[in-house]
PQR file of N, CA, C, O and H, with PARSE charges and radii, in Angstrom:
ATOM      1  N   MET A   1       0.268  17.943  -2.239 -0.4000 1.5000
ATOM      2  CA  MET A   1       0.143  16.898  -3.238 -0.0000 2.0000
ATOM      3  C   MET A   1      -1.247  16.955  -3.866  0.5500 1.7000
ATOM      4  O   MET A   1      -2.214  17.400  -3.248 -0.5500 1.4000
ATOM      5  N   SER A   2      -1.314  16.509  -5.063 -0.4000 1.5000
ATOM      6  CA  SER A   2      -2.607  16.515  -5.737 -0.0000 2.0000
ATOM      7  C   SER A   2      -3.477  15.365  -5.236  0.5500 1.7000
ATOM      8  O   SER A   2      -2.980  14.335  -4.782 -0.5500 1.4000
ATOM      9  H   SER A   2      -0.528  16.148  -5.565  0.4000 1.0000
ATOM     10  N   GLU A   3      -4.763  15.569  -5.330 -0.4000 1.5000
ATOM     11  CA  GLU A   3      -5.709  14.540  -4.891 -0.0000 2.0000
ATOM     12  C   GLU A   3      -5.690  13.373  -5.873  0.5500 1.7000
ATOM     13  O   GLU A   3      -5.903  13.565  -7.070 -0.5500 1.4000
ATOM     14  H   GLU A   3      -5.166  16.406  -5.698  0.4000 1.0000
ATOM     15  N   TRP A   4      -5.441  12.190  -5.383 -0.4000 1.5000
ATOM     16  CA  TRP A   4      -5.406  11.009  -6.244 -0.0000 2.0000
ATOM     17  C   TRP A   4      -6.373   9.921  -5.761  0.5500 1.7000
ATOM     18  O   TRP A   4      -6.783   9.064  -6.543 -0.5500 1.4000
ATOM     19  H   TRP A   4      -5.268  12.034  -4.410  0.4000 1.0000
ATOM     20  N   LEU A   5      -6.729   9.956  -4.493 -0.4000 1.5000
ATOM     21  CA  LEU A   5      -7.626   8.935  -3.946 -0.0000 2.0000
ATOM     22  C   LEU A   5      -9.020   9.525  -3.830  0.5500 1.7000
ATOM     23  O   LEU A   5      -9.306  10.305  -2.922 -0.5500 1.4000
ATOM     24  H   LEU A   5      -6.396  10.652  -3.857  0.4000 1.0000
ATOM     25  N   THR A   6      -9.870   9.148  -4.748 -0.4000 1.5000
ATOM     26  CA  THR A   6     -11.225   9.700  -4.749 -0.0000 2.0000
ATOM     27  C   THR A   6     -12.248   8.739  -4.166  0.5500 1.7000
ATOM     28  O   THR A   6     -13.362   9.144  -3.833 -0.5500 1.4000
ATOM     29  H   THR A   6      -9.638   8.514  -5.486  0.4000 1.0000
ATOM     30  N   SER A   7     -11.879   7.463  -4.040 -0.4000 1.5000
ATOM     31  CA  SER A   7     -12.809   6.482  -3.506 -0.0000 2.0000
ATOM     32  C   SER A   7     -12.066   5.207  -3.126  0.5500 1.7000
ATOM     33  O   SER A   7     -11.033   4.877  -3.710 -0.5500 1.4000
ATOM     34  H   SER A   7     -10.974   7.134  -4.310  0.4000 1.0000
ATOM     35  N   LEU A   8     -12.599   4.507  -2.154 -0.4000 1.5000
ATOM     36  CA  LEU A   8     -12.095   3.178  -1.821 -0.0000 2.0000
ATOM     37  C   LEU A   8     -12.903   2.089  -2.528  0.5500 1.7000
ATOM     38  O   LEU A   8     -12.617   0.902  -2.376 -0.5500 1.4000
ATOM     39  H   LEU A   8     -13.438   4.775  -1.680  0.4000 1.0000
ATOM     40  N   GLN A   9     -13.890   2.488  -3.284 -0.4000 1.5000
ATOM     41  CA  GLN A   9     -14.747   1.538  -3.984 -0.0000 2.0000
ATOM     42  C   GLN A   9     -14.004   0.908  -5.161  0.5500 1.7000
ATOM     43  O   GLN A   9     -13.384   1.608  -5.961 -0.5500 1.4000
ATOM     44  H   GLN A   9     -14.123   3.453  -3.407  0.4000 1.0000
ATOM     45  N   THR A  10     -14.074  -0.414  -5.257 -0.4000 1.5000
ATOM     46  CA  THR A  10     -13.505  -1.143  -6.383 -0.0000 2.0000
ATOM     47  C   THR A  10     -14.525  -2.169  -6.860  0.5500 1.7000
ATOM     48  O   THR A  10     -15.424  -2.558  -6.114 -0.5500 1.4000
ATOM     49  H   THR A  10     -14.578  -0.983  -4.607  0.4000 1.0000
ATOM     50  N   ASP A  11     -14.380  -2.599  -8.096 -0.4000 1.5000
ATOM     51  CA  ASP A  11     -15.334  -3.558  -8.653 -0.0000 2.0000
ATOM     52  C   ASP A  11     -15.078  -4.988  -8.208  0.5500 1.7000
ATOM     53  O   ASP A  11     -16.010  -5.788  -8.123 -0.5500 1.4000
ATOM     54  H   ASP A  11     -13.650  -2.283  -8.702  0.4000 1.0000
ATOM     55  N   THR A  12     -13.832  -5.313  -7.925 -0.4000 1.5000
ATOM     56  CA  THR A  12     -13.488  -6.705  -7.596 -0.0000 2.0000
ATOM     57  C   THR A  12     -12.494  -6.743  -6.430  0.5500 1.7000
ATOM     58  O   THR A  12     -11.831  -5.747  -6.141 -0.5500 1.4000
ATOM     59  H   THR A  12     -13.075  -4.663  -7.994  0.4000 1.0000
ATOM     60  N   PRO A  13     -12.397  -7.891  -5.770 -0.5600 1.5000
ATOM     61  CA  PRO A  13     -11.380  -8.037  -4.740  0.2800 2.0000
ATOM     62  C   PRO A  13      -9.960  -7.838  -5.284  0.5500 1.7000
ATOM     63  O   PRO A  13      -9.107  -7.286  -4.590 -0.5500 1.4000
ATOM     64  N   GLN A  14      -9.705  -8.278  -6.508 -0.4000 1.5000
ATOM     65  CA  GLN A  14      -8.384  -8.074  -7.115 -0.0000 2.0000
ATOM     66  C   GLN A  14      -8.060  -6.586  -7.221  0.5500 1.7000
ATOM     67  O   GLN A  14      -6.958  -6.162  -6.873 -0.5500 1.4000
ATOM     68  H   GLN A  14     -10.399  -8.726  -7.072  0.4000 1.0000
ATOM     69  N   GLU A  15      -9.006  -5.804  -7.695 -0.4000 1.5000
ATOM     70  CA  GLU A  15      -8.801  -4.359  -7.767 -0.0000 2.0000
ATOM     71  C   GLU A  15      -8.608  -3.775  -6.372  0.5500 1.7000
ATOM     72  O   GLU A  15      -7.833  -2.836  -6.185 -0.5500 1.4000
ATOM     73  H   GLU A  15      -9.901  -6.149  -7.978  0.4000 1.0000
ATOM     74  N   GLY A  16      -9.310  -4.332  -5.406 -0.4000 1.5000
ATOM     75  CA  GLY A  16      -9.157  -3.880  -4.025 -0.0000 2.0000
ATOM     76  C   GLY A  16      -7.760  -4.154  -3.491  0.5500 1.7000
ATOM     77  O   GLY A  16      -7.183  -3.331  -2.782 -0.5500 1.4000
ATOM     78  H   GLY A  16      -9.939  -5.094  -5.559  0.4000 1.0000
ATOM     79  N   PHE A  17      -7.224  -5.314  -3.836 -0.4000 1.5000
ATOM     80  CA  PHE A  17      -5.875  -5.652  -3.403 -0.0000 2.0000
ATOM     81  C   PHE A  17      -4.859  -4.724  -4.061  0.5500 1.7000
ATOM     82  O   PHE A  17      -3.914  -4.272  -3.414 -0.5500 1.4000
ATOM     83  H   PHE A  17      -7.692  -5.983  -4.413  0.4000 1.0000
ATOM     84  N   GLU A  18      -5.053  -4.445  -5.327 -0.4000 1.5000
ATOM     85  CA  GLU A  18      -4.154  -3.526  -6.024 -0.0000 2.0000
ATOM     86  C   GLU A  18      -4.231  -2.122  -5.429  0.5500 1.7000
ATOM     87  O   GLU A  18      -3.221  -1.422  -5.349 -0.5500 1.4000
ATOM     88  H   GLU A  18      -5.821  -4.813  -5.852  0.4000 1.0000
ATOM     89  N   LEU A  19      -5.423  -1.714  -5.014 -0.4000 1.5000
ATOM     90  CA  LEU A  19      -5.564  -0.419  -4.344 -0.0000 2.0000
ATOM     91  C   LEU A  19      -4.823  -0.438  -3.006  0.5500 1.7000
ATOM     92  O   LEU A  19      -4.188   0.549  -2.635 -0.5500 1.4000
ATOM     93  H   LEU A  19      -6.243  -2.283  -5.078  0.4000 1.0000
ATOM     94  N   ALA A  20      -4.902  -1.551  -2.287 -0.4000 1.5000
ATOM     95  CA  ALA A  20      -4.193  -1.667  -1.007 -0.0000 2.0000
ATOM     96  C   ALA A  20      -2.687  -1.518  -1.212  0.5500 1.7000
ATOM     97  O   ALA A  20      -2.012  -0.873  -0.410 -0.5500 1.4000
ATOM     98  H   ALA A  20      -5.419  -2.353  -2.589  0.4000 1.0000
ATOM     99  N   ILE A  21      -2.165  -2.106  -2.274 -0.4000 1.5000
ATOM    100  CA  ILE A  21      -0.737  -1.968  -2.576 -0.0000 2.0000
ATOM    101  C   ILE A  21      -0.414  -0.507  -2.882  0.5500 1.7000
ATOM    102  O   ILE A  21       0.596   0.023  -2.420 -0.5500 1.4000
ATOM    103  H   ILE A  21      -2.713  -2.630  -2.925  0.4000 1.0000
ATOM    104  N   THR A  22      -1.269   0.129  -3.656 -0.4000 1.5000
ATOM    105  CA  THR A  22      -1.061   1.548  -3.981 -0.0000 2.0000
ATOM    106  C   THR A  22      -1.076   2.399  -2.718  0.5500 1.7000
ATOM    107  O   THR A  22      -0.251   3.301  -2.570 -0.5500 1.4000
ATOM    108  H   THR A  22      -2.090  -0.302  -4.032  0.4000 1.0000
ATOM    109  N   LEU A  23      -1.998   2.124  -1.813 -0.4000 1.5000
ATOM    110  CA  LEU A  23      -2.062   2.866  -0.555 -0.0000 2.0000
ATOM    111  C   LEU A  23      -0.768   2.707   0.232  0.5500 1.7000
ATOM    112  O   LEU A  23      -0.247   3.677   0.782 -0.5500 1.4000
ATOM    113  H   LEU A  23      -2.668   1.392  -1.933  0.4000 1.0000
ATOM    114  N   ALA A  24      -0.254   1.488   0.284 -0.4000 1.5000
ATOM    115  CA  ALA A  24       0.990   1.244   1.009 -0.0000 2.0000
ATOM    116  C   ALA A  24       2.149   1.997   0.369  0.5500 1.7000
ATOM    117  O   ALA A  24       2.957   2.611   1.066 -0.5500 1.4000
ATOM    118  H   ALA A  24      -0.677   0.700  -0.163  0.4000 1.0000
ATOM    119  N   ARG A  25       2.230   1.951  -0.958 -0.4000 1.5000
ATOM    120  CA  ARG A  25       3.317   2.631  -1.660 -0.0000 2.0000
ATOM    121  C   ARG A  25       3.218   4.155  -1.501  0.5500 1.7000
ATOM    122  O   ARG A  25       4.224   4.838  -1.307 -0.5500 1.4000
ATOM    123  H   ARG A  25       1.574   1.453  -1.524  0.4000 1.0000
ATOM    124  N   LYS A  26       1.996   4.668  -1.586 -0.4000 1.5000
ATOM    125  CA  LYS A  26       1.807   6.108  -1.411 -0.0000 2.0000
ATOM    126  C   LYS A  26       2.187   6.530   0.007  0.5500 1.7000
ATOM    127  O   LYS A  26       2.749   7.606   0.212 -0.5500 1.4000
ATOM    128  H   LYS A  26       1.179   4.113  -1.744  0.4000 1.0000
ATOM    129  N   GLY A  27       1.878   5.681   0.976 -0.4000 1.5000
ATOM    130  CA  GLY A  27       2.244   5.985   2.361 -0.0000 2.0000
ATOM    131  C   GLY A  27       3.748   6.140   2.524  0.5500 1.7000
ATOM    132  O   GLY A  27       4.215   7.037   3.226 -0.5500 1.4000
ATOM    133  H   GLY A  27       1.421   4.808   0.810  0.4000 1.0000
ATOM    134  N   VAL A  28       4.498   5.266   1.876 -0.4000 1.5000
ATOM    135  CA  VAL A  28       5.957   5.372   1.921 -0.0000 2.0000
ATOM    136  C   VAL A  28       6.393   6.674   1.253  0.5500 1.7000
ATOM    137  O   VAL A  28       7.272   7.373   1.757 -0.5500 1.4000
ATOM    138  H   VAL A  28       4.118   4.537   1.306  0.4000 1.0000
ATOM    139  N   GLY A  29       5.776   6.994   0.120 -0.4000 1.5000
ATOM    140  CA  GLY A  29       6.124   8.223  -0.585 -0.0000 2.0000
ATOM    141  C   GLY A  29       5.847   9.482   0.221  0.5500 1.7000
ATOM    142  O   GLY A  29       6.607  10.448   0.152 -0.5500 1.4000
ATOM    143  H   GLY A  29       5.063   6.426  -0.290  0.4000 1.0000
ATOM    144  N   TYR A  30       4.770   9.473   0.978 -0.4000 1.5000
ATOM    145  CA  TYR A  30       4.457  10.628   1.832 -0.0000 2.0000
ATOM    146  C   TYR A  30       5.424  10.705   3.006  0.5500 1.7000
ATOM    147  O   TYR A  30       5.839  11.789   3.416 -0.5500 1.4000
ATOM    148  H   TYR A  30       4.153   8.688   1.034  0.4000 1.0000
ATOM    149  N   THR A  31       5.781   9.522   3.547 -0.4000 1.5000
ATOM    150  CA  THR A  31       6.669   9.480   4.702 -0.0000 2.0000
ATOM    151  C   THR A  31       8.091   9.885   4.331  0.5500 1.7000
ATOM    152  O   THR A  31       8.759  10.608   5.071 -0.5500 1.4000
ATOM    153  H   THR A  31       5.444   8.642   3.214  0.4000 1.0000
ATOM    154  N   GLN A  32       8.544   9.405   3.166 -0.4000 1.5000
ATOM    155  CA  GLN A  32       9.885   9.762   2.683 -0.0000 2.0000
ATOM    156  C   GLN A  32       9.757  10.271   1.250  0.5500 1.7000
ATOM    157  O   GLN A  32       9.831   9.489   0.302 -0.5500 1.4000
ATOM    158  H   GLN A  32       8.001   8.818   2.566  0.4000 1.0000
ATOM    159  N   PRO A  33       9.566  11.564   1.093 -0.5600 1.5000
ATOM    160  CA  PRO A  33       9.308  12.119  -0.238  0.2800 2.0000
ATOM    161  C   PRO A  33      10.499  12.074  -1.196  0.5500 1.7000
ATOM    162  O   PRO A  33      10.319  12.253  -2.401 -0.5500 1.4000
ATOM    163  N   SER A  34      11.698  11.842  -0.694 -0.4000 1.5000
ATOM    164  CA  SER A  34      12.876  11.817  -1.561 -0.0000 2.0000
ATOM    165  C   SER A  34      13.020  10.456  -2.245  0.5500 1.7000
ATOM    166  O   SER A  34      13.276   9.449  -1.585 -0.5500 1.4000
ATOM    167  H   SER A  34      11.844  11.697   0.284  0.4000 1.0000
ATOM    168  N   ALA A  35      12.855  10.430  -3.559 -0.4000 1.5000
ATOM    169  CA  ALA A  35      13.034   9.184  -4.314 -0.0000 2.0000
ATOM    170  C   ALA A  35      14.468   8.682  -4.177  0.5500 1.7000
ATOM    171  O   ALA A  35      14.708   7.475  -4.144 -0.5500 1.4000
ATOM    172  H   ALA A  35      12.647  11.248  -4.095  0.4000 1.0000
ATOM    173  N   GLU A  36      15.407   9.602  -4.099 -0.4000 1.5000
ATOM    174  CA  GLU A  36      16.812   9.217  -3.961 -0.0000 2.0000
ATOM    175  C   GLU A  36      17.049   8.471  -2.643  0.5500 1.7000
ATOM    176  O   GLU A  36      17.736   7.450  -2.619 -0.5500 1.4000
ATOM    177  H   GLU A  36      15.211  10.582  -4.126  0.4000 1.0000
ATOM    178  N   VAL A  37      16.487   8.977  -1.567 -0.4000 1.5000
ATOM    179  CA  VAL A  37      16.637   8.329  -0.266 -0.0000 2.0000
ATOM    180  C   VAL A  37      15.934   6.969  -0.277  0.5500 1.7000
ATOM    181  O   VAL A  37      16.483   5.986   0.220 -0.5500 1.4000
ATOM    182  H   VAL A  37      15.929   9.807  -1.587  0.4000 1.0000
ATOM    183  N   ARG A  38      14.727   6.909  -0.838 -0.4000 1.5000
ATOM    184  CA  ARG A  38      14.002   5.627  -0.911 -0.0000 2.0000
ATOM    185  C   ARG A  38      14.815   4.594  -1.681  0.5500 1.7000
ATOM    186  O   ARG A  38      14.862   3.426  -1.296 -0.5500 1.4000
ATOM    187  H   ARG A  38      14.281   7.708  -1.241  0.4000 1.0000
ATOM    188  N   GLU A  39      15.448   5.014  -2.755 -0.4000 1.5000
ATOM    189  CA  GLU A  39      16.261   4.090  -3.560 -0.0000 2.0000
ATOM    190  C   GLU A  39      17.447   3.583  -2.749  0.5500 1.7000
ATOM    191  O   GLU A  39      17.778   2.399  -2.813 -0.5500 1.4000
ATOM    192  H   GLU A  39      15.409   5.963  -3.068  0.4000 1.0000
ATOM    193  N   LYS A  40      18.084   4.458  -1.993 -0.4000 1.5000
ATOM    194  CA  LYS A  40      19.207   4.044  -1.147 -0.0000 2.0000
ATOM    195  C   LYS A  40      18.762   3.062  -0.069  0.5500 1.7000
ATOM    196  O   LYS A  40      19.472   2.103   0.234 -0.5500 1.4000
ATOM    197  H   LYS A  40      17.815   5.420  -1.940  0.4000 1.0000
ATOM    198  N   LEU A  41      17.594   3.301   0.506 -0.4000 1.5000
ATOM    199  CA  LEU A  41      17.098   2.444   1.582 -0.0000 2.0000
ATOM    200  C   LEU A  41      16.631   1.076   1.091  0.5500 1.7000
ATOM    201  O   LEU A  41      16.602   0.115   1.860 -0.5500 1.4000
ATOM    202  H   LEU A  41      17.017   4.080   0.260  0.4000 1.0000
ATOM    203  N   ARG A  42      16.272   0.989  -0.171 -0.4000 1.5000
ATOM    204  CA  ARG A  42      15.749  -0.271  -0.705 -0.0000 2.0000
ATOM    205  C   ARG A  42      16.701  -1.428  -0.453  0.5500 1.7000
ATOM    206  O   ARG A  42      16.256  -2.526  -0.118 -0.5500 1.4000
ATOM    207  H   ARG A  42      16.295   1.770  -0.796  0.4000 1.0000
ATOM    208  N   SER A  43      17.997  -1.207  -0.606 -0.4000 1.5000
ATOM    209  CA  SER A  43      18.957  -2.295  -0.400 -0.0000 2.0000
ATOM    210  C   SER A  43      18.978  -2.783   1.047  0.5500 1.7000
ATOM    211  O   SER A  43      19.388  -3.911   1.321 -0.5500 1.4000
ATOM    212  H   SER A  43      18.359  -0.315  -0.878  0.4000 1.0000
ATOM    213  N   VAL A  44      18.538  -1.936   1.964 -0.4000 1.5000
ATOM    214  CA  VAL A  44      18.500  -2.315   3.377 -0.0000 2.0000
ATOM    215  C   VAL A  44      17.382  -3.318   3.636  0.5500 1.7000
ATOM    216  O   VAL A  44      17.562  -4.254   4.416 -0.5500 1.4000
ATOM    217  H   VAL A  44      18.205  -1.019   1.741  0.4000 1.0000
ATOM    218  N   TYR A  45      16.239  -3.137   2.996 -0.4000 1.5000
ATOM    219  CA  TYR A  45      15.097  -3.993   3.316 -0.0000 2.0000
ATOM    220  C   TYR A  45      14.781  -5.061   2.275  0.5500 1.7000
ATOM    221  O   TYR A  45      14.048  -5.998   2.590 -0.5500 1.4000
ATOM    222  H   TYR A  45      16.093  -2.378   2.363  0.4000 1.0000
ATOM    223  N   GLU A  46      15.290  -4.967   1.067 -0.4000 1.5000
ATOM    224  CA  GLU A  46      14.858  -5.898   0.019 -0.0000 2.0000
ATOM    225  C   GLU A  46      15.274  -7.338   0.270  0.5500 1.7000
ATOM    226  O   GLU A  46      14.644  -8.254  -0.259 -0.5500 1.4000
ATOM    227  H   GLU A  46      15.886  -4.206   0.811  0.4000 1.0000
ATOM    228  N   ASP A  47      16.305  -7.563   1.054 -0.4000 1.5000
ATOM    229  CA  ASP A  47      16.740  -8.915   1.381 -0.0000 2.0000
ATOM    230  C   ASP A  47      16.469  -9.281   2.834  0.5500 1.7000
ATOM    231  O   ASP A  47      16.983 -10.282   3.334 -0.5500 1.4000
ATOM    232  H   ASP A  47      16.817  -6.819   1.483  0.4000 1.0000
ATOM    233  N   ASN A  48      15.668  -8.476   3.505 -0.4000 1.5000
ATOM    234  CA  ASN A  48      15.395  -8.685   4.920 -0.0000 2.0000
ATOM    235  C   ASN A  48      13.990  -9.250   5.085  0.5500 1.7000
ATOM    236  O   ASN A  48      13.002  -8.571   4.806 -0.5500 1.4000
ATOM    237  H   ASN A  48      15.251  -7.663   3.099  0.4000 1.0000
ATOM    238  N   ALA A  49      13.911 -10.493   5.538 -0.4000 1.5000
ATOM    239  CA  ALA A  49      12.608 -11.161   5.667 -0.0000 2.0000
ATOM    240  C   ALA A  49      11.664 -10.396   6.589  0.5500 1.7000
ATOM    241  O   ALA A  49      10.476 -10.282   6.290 -0.5500 1.4000
ATOM    242  H   ALA A  49      14.714 -11.044   5.764  0.4000 1.0000
ATOM    243  N   ASP A  50      12.163  -9.875   7.689 -0.4000 1.5000
ATOM    244  CA  ASP A  50      11.301  -9.136   8.620 -0.0000 2.0000
ATOM    245  C   ASP A  50      10.725  -7.880   7.974  0.5500 1.7000
ATOM    246  O   ASP A  50       9.561  -7.544   8.191 -0.5500 1.4000
ATOM    247  H   ASP A  50      13.129  -9.967   7.932  0.4000 1.0000
ATOM    248  N   SER A  51      11.532  -7.195   7.191 -0.4000 1.5000
ATOM    249  CA  SER A  51      11.048  -5.999   6.502 -0.0000 2.0000
ATOM    250  C   SER A  51       9.989  -6.350   5.464  0.5500 1.7000
ATOM    251  O   SER A  51       8.993  -5.641   5.321 -0.5500 1.4000
ATOM    252  H   SER A  51      12.478  -7.468   7.015  0.4000 1.0000
ATOM    253  N   LEU A  52      10.206  -7.436   4.747 -0.4000 1.5000
ATOM    254  CA  LEU A  52       9.231  -7.852   3.734 -0.0000 2.0000
ATOM    255  C   LEU A  52       7.917  -8.288   4.367  0.5500 1.7000
ATOM    256  O   LEU A  52       6.839  -8.006   3.843 -0.5500 1.4000
ATOM    257  H   LEU A  52      11.015  -8.011   4.863  0.4000 1.0000
ATOM    258  N   ILE A  53       8.017  -8.979   5.498 -0.4000 1.5000
ATOM    259  CA  ILE A  53       6.802  -9.373   6.219 -0.0000 2.0000
ATOM    260  C   ILE A  53       6.063  -8.135   6.718  0.5500 1.7000
ATOM    261  O   ILE A  53       4.837  -8.072   6.636 -0.5500 1.4000
ATOM    262  H   ILE A  53       8.892  -9.208   5.923  0.4000 1.0000
ATOM    263  N   ALA A  54       6.791  -7.163   7.228 -0.4000 1.5000
ATOM    264  CA  ALA A  54       6.163  -5.916   7.694 -0.0000 2.0000
ATOM    265  C   ALA A  54       5.458  -5.207   6.545  0.5500 1.7000
ATOM    266  O   ALA A  54       4.363  -4.674   6.724 -0.5500 1.4000
ATOM    267  H   ALA A  54       7.787  -7.214   7.294  0.4000 1.0000
ATOM    268  N   SER A  55       6.074  -5.197   5.376 -0.4000 1.5000
ATOM    269  CA  SER A  55       5.435  -4.587   4.199 -0.0000 2.0000
ATOM    270  C   SER A  55       4.144  -5.309   3.857  0.5500 1.7000
ATOM    271  O   SER A  55       3.134  -4.675   3.551 -0.5500 1.4000
ATOM    272  H   SER A  55       6.963  -5.630   5.231  0.4000 1.0000
ATOM    273  N   SER A  56       4.176  -6.624   3.909 -0.4000 1.5000
ATOM    274  CA  SER A  56       2.972  -7.409   3.629 -0.0000 2.0000
ATOM    275  C   SER A  56       1.878  -7.119   4.644  0.5500 1.7000
ATOM    276  O   SER A  56       0.698  -7.088   4.297 -0.5500 1.4000
ATOM    277  H   SER A  56       4.997  -7.138   4.158  0.4000 1.0000
ATOM    278  N   GLN A  57       2.265  -6.908   5.893 -0.4000 1.5000
ATOM    279  CA  GLN A  57       1.284  -6.594   6.929 -0.0000 2.0000
ATOM    280  C   GLN A  57       0.608  -5.251   6.657  0.5500 1.7000
ATOM    281  O   GLN A  57      -0.599  -5.114   6.852 -0.5500 1.4000
ATOM    282  H   GLN A  57       3.224  -6.934   6.175  0.4000 1.0000
ATOM    283  N   VAL A  58       1.368  -4.276   6.215 -0.4000 1.5000
ATOM    284  CA  VAL A  58       0.796  -2.971   5.892 -0.0000 2.0000
ATOM    285  C   VAL A  58      -0.211  -3.116   4.756  0.5500 1.7000
ATOM    286  O   VAL A  58      -1.300  -2.546   4.814 -0.5500 1.4000
ATOM    287  H   VAL A  58       2.349  -4.387   6.057  0.4000 1.0000
ATOM    288  N   ILE A  59       0.148  -3.870   3.733 -0.4000 1.5000
ATOM    289  CA  ILE A  59      -0.780  -4.096   2.616 -0.0000 2.0000
ATOM    290  C   ILE A  59      -2.028  -4.803   3.111  0.5500 1.7000
ATOM    291  O   ILE A  59      -3.138  -4.449   2.713 -0.5500 1.4000
ATOM    292  H   ILE A  59       1.033  -4.333   3.686  0.4000 1.0000
ATOM    293  N   ALA A  60      -1.865  -5.798   3.974 -0.4000 1.5000
ATOM    294  CA  ALA A  60      -3.017  -6.540   4.493 -0.0000 2.0000
ATOM    295  C   ALA A  60      -3.959  -5.628   5.283  0.5500 1.7000
ATOM    296  O   ALA A  60      -5.178  -5.756   5.176 -0.5500 1.4000
ATOM    297  H   ALA A  60      -0.963  -6.086   4.298  0.4000 1.0000
ATOM    298  N   ILE A  61      -3.411  -4.728   6.058 -0.4000 1.5000
ATOM    299  CA  ILE A  61      -4.243  -3.792   6.823 -0.0000 2.0000
ATOM    300  C   ILE A  61      -5.013  -2.878   5.875  0.5500 1.7000
ATOM    301  O   ILE A  61      -6.203  -2.632   6.072 -0.5500 1.4000
ATOM    302  H   ILE A  61      -2.420  -4.625   6.145  0.4000 1.0000
ATOM    303  N   HIS A  62      -4.336  -2.380   4.850 -0.4000 1.5000
ATOM    304  CA  HIS A  62      -5.030  -1.556   3.858 -0.0000 2.0000
ATOM    305  C   HIS A  62      -6.113  -2.363   3.145  0.5500 1.7000
ATOM    306  O   HIS A  62      -7.196  -1.847   2.871 -0.5500 1.4000
ATOM    307  H   HIS A  62      -3.369  -2.580   4.689  0.4000 1.0000
ATOM    308  N   TYR A  63      -5.820  -3.626   2.845 -0.4000 1.5000
ATOM    309  CA  TYR A  63      -6.810  -4.470   2.169 -0.0000 2.0000
ATOM    310  C   TYR A  63      -8.047  -4.675   3.042  0.5500 1.7000
ATOM    311  O   TYR A  63      -9.167  -4.696   2.532 -0.5500 1.4000
ATOM    312  H   TYR A  63      -4.940  -4.045   3.067  0.4000 1.0000
ATOM    313  N   GLN A  64      -7.855  -4.825   4.337 -0.4000 1.5000
ATOM    314  CA  GLN A  64      -8.997  -4.944   5.247 -0.0000 2.0000
ATOM    315  C   GLN A  64      -9.878  -3.704   5.161  0.5500 1.7000
ATOM    316  O   GLN A  64     -11.105  -3.806   5.142 -0.5500 1.4000
ATOM    317  H   GLN A  64      -6.944  -4.808   4.751  0.4000 1.0000
ATOM    318  N   THR A  65      -9.259  -2.552   5.109 -0.4000 1.5000
ATOM    319  CA  THR A  65      -9.999  -1.296   5.020 -0.0000 2.0000
ATOM    320  C   THR A  65     -10.776  -1.209   3.712  0.5500 1.7000
ATOM    321  O   THR A  65     -11.954  -0.852   3.699 -0.5500 1.4000
ATOM    322  H   THR A  65      -8.262  -2.469   5.124  0.4000 1.0000
ATOM    323  N   VAL A  66     -10.100  -1.541   2.609 -0.4000 1.5000
ATOM    324  CA  VAL A  66     -10.752  -1.484   1.296 -0.0000 2.0000
ATOM    325  C   VAL A  66     -11.895  -2.511   1.227  0.5500 1.7000
ATOM    326  O   VAL A  66     -12.971  -2.208   0.713 -0.5500 1.4000
ATOM    327  H   VAL A  66      -9.143  -1.830   2.620  0.4000 1.0000
ATOM    328  N   ALA A  67     -11.663  -3.696   1.733 -0.4000 1.5000
ATOM    329  CA  ALA A  67     -12.713  -4.729   1.720 -0.0000 2.0000
ATOM    330  C   ALA A  67     -13.934  -4.273   2.501  0.5500 1.7000
ATOM    331  O   ALA A  67     -15.064  -4.443   2.046 -0.5500 1.4000
ATOM    332  H   ALA A  67     -10.789  -3.942   2.151  0.4000 1.0000
ATOM    333  N   ALA A  68     -13.712  -3.695   3.674 -0.4000 1.5000
ATOM    334  CA  ALA A  68     -14.841  -3.212   4.470 -0.0000 2.0000
ATOM    335  C   ALA A  68     -15.583  -2.097   3.728  0.5500 1.7000
ATOM    336  O   ALA A  68     -16.812  -2.039   3.762 -0.5500 1.4000
ATOM    337  H   ALA A  68     -12.793  -3.557   4.044  0.4000 1.0000
ATOM    338  N   ALA A  69     -14.845  -1.223   3.067 -0.4000 1.5000
ATOM    339  CA  ALA A  69     -15.472  -0.129   2.316 -0.0000 2.0000
ATOM    340  C   ALA A  69     -16.307  -0.642   1.147  0.5500 1.7000
ATOM    341  O   ALA A  69     -17.203   0.050   0.664 -0.5500 1.4000
ATOM    342  H   ALA A  69     -13.847  -1.270   3.040  0.4000 1.0000
ATOM    343  N   ASN A  70     -16.011  -1.844   0.703 -0.4000 1.5000
ATOM    344  CA  ASN A  70     -16.729  -2.451  -0.414 -0.0000 2.0000
ATOM    345  C   ASN A  70     -17.710  -3.535   0.046  0.5500 1.7000
ATOM    346  O   ASN A  70     -18.160  -4.360  -0.750 -0.5500 1.4000
ATOM    347  H   ASN A  70     -15.283  -2.406   1.096  0.4000 1.0000
ATOM    348  N   ASN A  71     -18.029  -3.518   1.336 -0.4000 1.5000
ATOM    349  CA  ASN A  71     -18.937  -4.503   1.909 -0.0000 2.0000
ATOM    350  C   ASN A  71     -18.505  -5.921   1.534  0.5500 1.7000
ATOM    351  O   ASN A  71     -19.334  -6.797   1.288 -0.5500 1.4000
ATOM    352  H   ASN A  71     -17.664  -2.848   1.982  0.4000 1.0000
ATOM    353  N   TYR A  72     -17.193  -6.120   1.496 -0.4000 1.5000
ATOM    354  CA  TYR A  72     -16.587  -7.428   1.199 -0.0000 2.0000
ATOM    355  C   TYR A  72     -17.067  -8.002  -0.133  0.5500 1.7000
ATOM    356  O   TYR A  72     -17.127  -9.218  -0.309 -0.5500 1.4000
ATOM    357  H   TYR A  72     -16.520  -5.408   1.696  0.4000 1.0000
ATOM    358  N   TRP A  73     -17.403  -7.125  -1.053 -0.4000 1.5000
ATOM    359  CA  TRP A  73     -17.818  -7.459  -2.428 -0.0000 2.0000
ATOM    360  C   TRP A  73     -19.004  -8.429  -2.461  0.5500 1.7000
ATOM    361  O   TRP A  73     -19.094  -9.311  -3.315 -0.5500 1.4000
ATOM    362  H   TRP A  73     -17.354  -6.137  -0.910  0.4000 1.0000
ATOM    363  N   LYS A  74     -19.910  -8.228  -1.495 -0.4000 1.5000
ATOM    364  CA  LYS A  74     -21.120  -9.065  -1.482 -0.0000 2.0000
ATOM    365  C   LYS A  74     -22.115  -8.597  -2.505  0.5500 1.7000
ATOM    366  O   LYS A  74     -23.190  -9.183  -2.635 -0.5500 1.4000
ATOM    367  H   LYS A  74     -19.836  -7.511  -0.801  0.4000 1.0000
TER
END
């Protein structure tokens, strides 16, 4: 895959959160490279509260990493 992540540095916490979402989405793409399979699986988790909470947890963990890399935007 081509290099797309050149830095964890962001100007604002909002940008940091958006980067965390991108990291989570890219992780899914690396784990399951088939867009067709991902589309089929979406119906399994899109209405499942536990799956949605797990997705939010992954984003939160990435956000912690990005925030630390940005010295919590101090």
